[in-house]
C-alpha positions in Angstrom: -11.0 70.0 -32.6 -7.5 70.7 -32.8 -5.2 68.2 -31.3 -2.2 69.6 -29.5 -0.2 66.5 -30.3 0.2 63.7 -32.9 0.0 60.5 -32.5 3.6 60.3 -33.9 5.0 63.4 -31.3 3.5 61.2 -28.3 4.8 58.1 -29.5 8.4 60.2 -29.2 7.6 61.4 -25.5 7.0 58.3 -24.3 9.9 56.9 -25.9 11.5 59.7 -24.4 10.1 58.4 -21.0 10.8 54.7 -21.5 13.0 54.0 -18.4 10.9 56.7 -16.4 7.7 54.8 -17.1 9.0 51.5 -16.3 10.4 52.8 -13.3 6.9 54.1 -11.5 5.2 51.5 -13.5 7.1 49.0 -11.3 7.4 50.9 -8.6 3.8 51.4 -8.2 2.9 47.9 -9.4 1.2 49.1 -12.3 1.7 47.2 -15.7 4.2 50.0 -17.7 2.0 49.7 -20.7 -1.2 50.4 -18.9 0.5 53.8 -18.0 1.6 54.2 -21.7 -2.2 53.5 -22.7 -3.6 56.2 -20.5 -0.8 58.4 -21.6 -0.9 57.8 -25.4 -4.9 58.7 -25.0 -4.9 61.3 -23.0 -1.8 63.0 -25.5 -3.3 62.3 -28.5 -7.0 63.4 -26.7 -5.3 67.0 -25.9 -6.5 69.5 -28.2 -6.4 73.2 -28.5 -9.0 74.2 -25.4 -6.2 72.3 -22.6 -4.1 74.4 -23.1 -6.1 77.4 -23.0 -7.5 76.3 -19.9 -4.4 75.9 -18.1 -3.7 79.0 -19.3 -7.0 80.3 -17.3 -6.0 78.8 -14.3 -2.2 79.5 -14.3 -3.4 83.4 -14.5 -6.4 83.7 -12.3 -8.6 85.0 -14.9 -11.4 82.4 -15.0 -12.8 81.2 -12.0 -12.2 78.1 -12.8 -9.2 76.8 -9.7 -8.4 73.4 -11.6 -8.2 71.7 -15.0 -6.7 68.6 -16.7 -2.7 69.5 -17.2 0.3 67.4 -18.2 0.8 64.1 -20.4 -1.5 62.2 -18.0 -4.2 64.7 -17.9 -4.2 64.8 -14.4 -6.2 67.5 -12.1 -4.9 68.8 -9.6 -7.2 67.9 -7.1 -7.3 63.7 -8.7 -3.4 64.3 -8.3 -3.5 65.7 -4.6 -6.0 62.6 -4.2 -3.5 59.8 -5.8 -0.8 61.9 -3.8 -2.2 61.3 -0.6 -3.5 57.1 -1.3 0.5 56.9 -2.0 0.8 58.5 1.6 -1.2 56.1 3.0 0.1 53.0 1.2 3.7 53.7 2.2 4.4 53.9 -1.3 6.0 57.5 -1.2 6.4 60.3 0.5 5.7 64.3 0.0 9.8 64.7 0.3 10.4 61.5 -2.4 7.8 63.4 -4.7 9.0 66.8 -4.9 6.8 68.1 -3.2 7.5 71.2 0.0 5.0 70.9 2.7 4.6 71.2 6.0 1.5 69.9 6.2 -1.0 67.0 5.2 -2.3 68.5 1.6 -6.2 68.7 1.6 -8.5 67.8 -1.4 -10.4 70.5 0.6 -7.6 73.4 0.7 -7.3 75.1 -3.0 -4.2 75.7 -2.2 -3.2 72.7 -1.5 -4.6 72.0 -5.0 -3.4 74.7 -6.6 0.4 73.2 -5.6 -0.3 69.4 -6.3 -1.6 71.0 -10.2 1.6 73.7 -10.3 4.0 70.9 -10.1 1.9 68.6 -12.2 1.9 71.0 -15.1 5.9 71.9 -14.9 7.0 68.6 -13.9 6.4 65.9 -16.5 8.4 62.8 -14.0 6.0 64.0 -11.6 2.9 64.4 -14.1 4.1 60.8 -15.6 4.5 59.3 -12.2 1.2 60.6 -10.7 -0.3 58.5 -13.6 0.8 55.6 -12.6 0.0 56.2 -8.6 -3.6 57.5 -10.0 -3.7 54.3 -12.1 -3.5 51.8 -8.8 -6.0 54.0 -7.2 -8.5 53.6 -9.8 -7.9 49.5 -9.5 -8.7 49.6 -5.9 -11.6 51.5 -6.8 -12.8 49.6 -9.3 -11.4 45.3 -7.9 -10.6 46.4 -4.1 -7.7 44.8 -5.2 -3.7 46.1 -6.7 -2.8 42.8 -8.5 -2.9 44.1 -12.1 -1.9 40.5 -12.8 -5.5 38.8 -11.5 -7.4 40.8 -13.1 -9.8 40.1 -15.8 -10.0 41.6 -19.5 -12.8 43.2 -17.6 -11.5 44.4 -14.6 -8.7 46.1 -16.0 -11.0 47.9 -18.7 -12.7 49.3 -15.9 -9.4 50.5 -14.2 -8.8 52.1 -17.5 -11.7 53.2 -17.3 -12.0 55.1 -14.0 -8.4 56.7 -15.3 -11.0 59.0 -17.5 -14.0 58.8 -15.8 -16.5 58.7 -12.4 -18.2 55.6 -13.6 -18.7 52.1 -12.5 -19.1 50.8 -16.3 -16.0 49.7 -19.2 -17.1 53.3 -21.8 -15.0 53.0 -25.4 -11.8 55.1 -23.1 -11.2 51.7 -21.2 -11.8 49.3 -24.3 -9.4 52.0 -26.6 -6.6 52.1 -23.7 -7.0 48.0 -22.9 -6.3 47.8 -26.7 -3.7 50.0 -27.0 -2.3 48.3 -23.4 -1.8 45.1 -24.9 0.3 46.5 -27.7 3.0 48.5 -26.0 2.5 44.7 -24.1 4.2 43.7 -27.7 8.2 43.6 -27.9 7.6 46.5 -31.1 4.7 48.3 -30.7 3.4 49.9 -33.4 -0.4 51.5 -34.1 
């Protein structure tokens, strides 16, 4: 597997977007350390096939209409569901997210999925914001709650696992993301 983003580069990207991560974490009531942990995991696991899959989706050279993209490696459909969750909860609007549409976006509409996918691919800040929204949605799906400060370690690991997998048990991804979240919670995180 040929990695596209090194650990060092991932840390540089997190430092570059630190203020934005803090802002969206606070806005969506998701610990910024959790956002950083997931972003770090996704960036450092991005391999050469990911940009190739994006290129295939972008150009239409494949029957595949969606791929995970951006720093948070978010599928268009997943991003759309997260965005609609934020709207339904009164946390955001399409306009505040920079999405131009005259209708409610639908996960059943390939054009709507593509609209969100393109924004996720082209707009790093949007990708990071949707990462935070999706983490909140993952927490709701796994625990029924959004207050991360009330979660047990196991519940936090479940929410982090859900970001990467549609399962109801903690995976190695969730364990590793939890370890990274603890690291990013410290004043001077280092690998």
